[in-house]
N, C-alpha and C positions, 0 to 999 in steps of 0.2 A: 292215905286217901283212897277210898274205894272207887272202882271204875264205874262211871255213870255216863248216860247219854250226853249230858251237858258239860262234859269235860273234854279237854284236848291236851296235847303234850307240847311243852315249850320247844320251839325249834332250836333253841340254843343249848339248853341243859337237859332236855327231855323230861323235866318234872311234869307231873300231871297237874294241870291248872284248870280253872273254870273256863268254859268255852267262850265266854264274853270278855275275858281278861285281855286288856290291851298291853299290859306289862306283866312279865313273870314275877310273882312275889318272891321266888327263890333267888334268881340271878339278876333281876332288874332289867332284863332286855325286852324292848318293845316287840310285840308279836306282829307279824304281817297281817294285814287286813284280810279277812276271809270273804268280804263282800265282793260280789262280782262287779267289776268296773268295765266299762266299754274300752276296747283297745283303741289307743290313739297312735296314729302313724307319725313317728318322728320326722320322716321325710316330708310328709304332707304339711306338718306343722312348720317345718323350716321353709318350705316353698311358699306357704301362705304369708309367713313373716317377711320373706324376700319381696313379695309383691306389695304388701301393705304392712308396715310395721305394726305389730301388736295383734295382727289377725291370727297368727299361729297360737298365741297365748289364749286368745278368745276361743279358738277351736278346742283347746285343751281344757276349757272350763275356767280359766284364770282371767275372768273379765276385768277385774281391777288392774292387774298387771298389764293386760293388753291395752287398756285405755291409757295407762301411764306411758307405755312405749309409744303409742300413737301421739300422745300429747308432746312427748319429748321430740319426736320426729317433726311434728308441726312447728314447734318452737325453733328447732334447728334449721328447718327450711326457711323460716322467716329471717333467721339470723344470716342466711346466705347473702342477703343484701349487704351486710357489713363484712363479708368474706370470712368471718370466724365460724359461720354456720357450716361450711363445707366439711372441715374435718370433724366437727361435732356430729353432724348428720351421719357421716360414714361410720363413726364409732358407735353411735346409737343403733344404726341399722345392723351392723355386724353382731353386736351384743344381743340384739333382739332376735336374730336368726339362731344364734347359738343357744340362747335361753329357751326358745320355742322347742328346739330339738331335744335339749336335756329335760325339759318339763314333761314332754310326751314320754320319754324313756322312763323317767321316775314314776309317772303315773302307771305305766305298764308293769313296772317292777313292784308296785304297791308301796313305794316309798313316799308318795305324795298322793293326796286325794284330789278328786275333781271337786271344785267349788262351784 
């Protein structure tokens, strides 16, 4: 393959591939996204989700996931009337905070896209 402007090298096997290739045809490894994404603060995402479940995911651009966490938190809060909601709410709340932090980190590493 001759060197052209629209080629790049696979970060895994160093084969010359098309600049738009998402997967290396030689080794089959997905290539990191070269598009510029806005930096997302994992700490801020976690704090936002600490305050309001789902808000950290929404900050990261994962609107559907954020709404899902918010809905789960609301249902859990309603179930507190029957006492079963307390442990469920705490579990949803903690998972929500951890997920917001990990989502922001994955976006910054280029492993996940902002939706």
